[in-house]
C-alpha positions as CSV (number, residue, x, y, z in Angstrom):
1,M,38.8,-20.5,-91.8
2,R,37.8,-23.3,-89.5
3,I,37.2,-25.7,-92.3
4,A,40.5,-24.8,-94.0
5,G,42.3,-25.4,-90.7
6,R,40.7,-28.7,-90.1
7,L,41.4,-29.8,-93.6
8,L,45.1,-28.8,-93.2
9,V,45.4,-30.7,-90.0
10,A,43.7,-33.8,-91.5
11,G,46.0,-33.6,-94.5
12,W,49.1,-33.5,-92.3
13,L,47.8,-36.4,-90.2
14,A,47.1,-38.5,-93.3
15,A,50.5,-37.7,-94.7
16,A,52.2,-38.7,-91.5
17,L,50.3,-42.0,-91.5
18,V,51.4,-42.7,-95.1
19,V,55.0,-41.9,-94.2
20,L,54.8,-44.2,-91.2
21,G,53.2,-46.9,-93.3
22,L,56.0,-46.6,-96.0
23,D,58.6,-46.8,-93.3
24,G,57.0,-49.9,-91.7
25,R,56.3,-48.3,-88.4
26,L,52.6,-47.7,-88.7
27,A,51.6,-50.9,-86.7
28,A,53.9,-49.9,-83.8
29,F,52.6,-46.3,-83.8
30,L,48.9,-47.5,-83.8
31,A,49.7,-50.0,-81.0
32,W,51.1,-47.1,-78.9
33,A,48.7,-44.4,-79.9
34,A,45.4,-46.2,-79.6
35,P,45.8,-47.2,-75.9
36,G,47.3,-43.8,-75.1
37,S,44.4,-42.0,-76.7
38,L,41.8,-44.2,-74.9
39,L,43.6,-43.5,-71.6
40,A,43.6,-39.8,-72.2
41,L,39.9,-39.8,-73.1
42,G,39.0,-41.8,-70.0
43,L,41.0,-39.5,-67.7
44,A,39.4,-36.5,-69.3
45,A,35.9,-38.0,-68.8
46,V,36.7,-38.7,-65.1
47,V,38.1,-35.2,-64.5
48,R,35.0,-33.6,-66.3
49,Q,32.7,-35.7,-64.2
50,Q,34.5,-34.8,-60.9
51,L,34.5,-31.1,-61.8
52,A,30.8,-30.9,-62.7
53,P,28.6,-29.2,-60.1
54,S,26.5,-31.5,-58.0
55,R,22.9,-32.0,-59.0
56,Y,22.0,-31.5,-55.4
57,C,23.6,-28.0,-55.1
58,R,21.6,-26.3,-57.8
59,P,19.9,-23.0,-57.1
60,M,16.2,-23.1,-56.2
61,L,13.8,-22.9,-59.0
62,P,11.8,-19.6,-59.3
63,D,8.4,-19.6,-57.7
64,R,6.6,-19.7,-61.0
65,Y,8.2,-23.0,-61.9
66,R,7.5,-24.6,-58.5
67,V,3.9,-23.5,-58.7
68,A,3.5,-24.7,-62.3
69,D,5.0,-28.1,-61.5
70,D,2.5,-28.7,-58.8
71,L,-0.5,-30.1,-60.8
72,R,-2.8,-29.8,-57.8
73,R,-2.6,-26.0,-57.9
74,P,-5.3,-24.1,-59.9
75,L,-4.3,-22.3,-63.0
76,A,-5.1,-18.9,-61.4
77,E,-2.3,-19.5,-58.8
78,V,0.2,-20.4,-61.6
79,V,-0.7,-17.2,-63.6
80,A,-0.4,-15.1,-60.4
81,A,3.0,-16.5,-59.6
82,A,4.2,-15.8,-63.2
83,E,2.9,-12.3,-63.0
84,R,4.6,-11.6,-59.7
85,D,7.9,-12.9,-61.1
86,A,7.5,-10.8,-64.3
87,A,6.7,-7.7,-62.2
88,A,9.8,-8.3,-60.0
89,G,12.0,-8.8,-63.1
90,R,11.0,-5.4,-64.6
91,R,12.1,-3.4,-61.5
């Protein structure tokens, strides 16, 4: 259904461009639509970036990840932290 819907919309858009071209208004439409589309995309990108959560306000990593990321720790500590986390998750 999605493909059929997309093909229908693409067909209507192509037909509208052909009609505008035959009527001699295609250049005016493109001169108006291209900057408007770029402006809308730019505004959407700015809004998306402003609404994104801060990378500094992320939740703390679980203990098993912090232990595993510290390469100075022995493997036994990493395994113990993973087992503690797994045991806590089952309860």
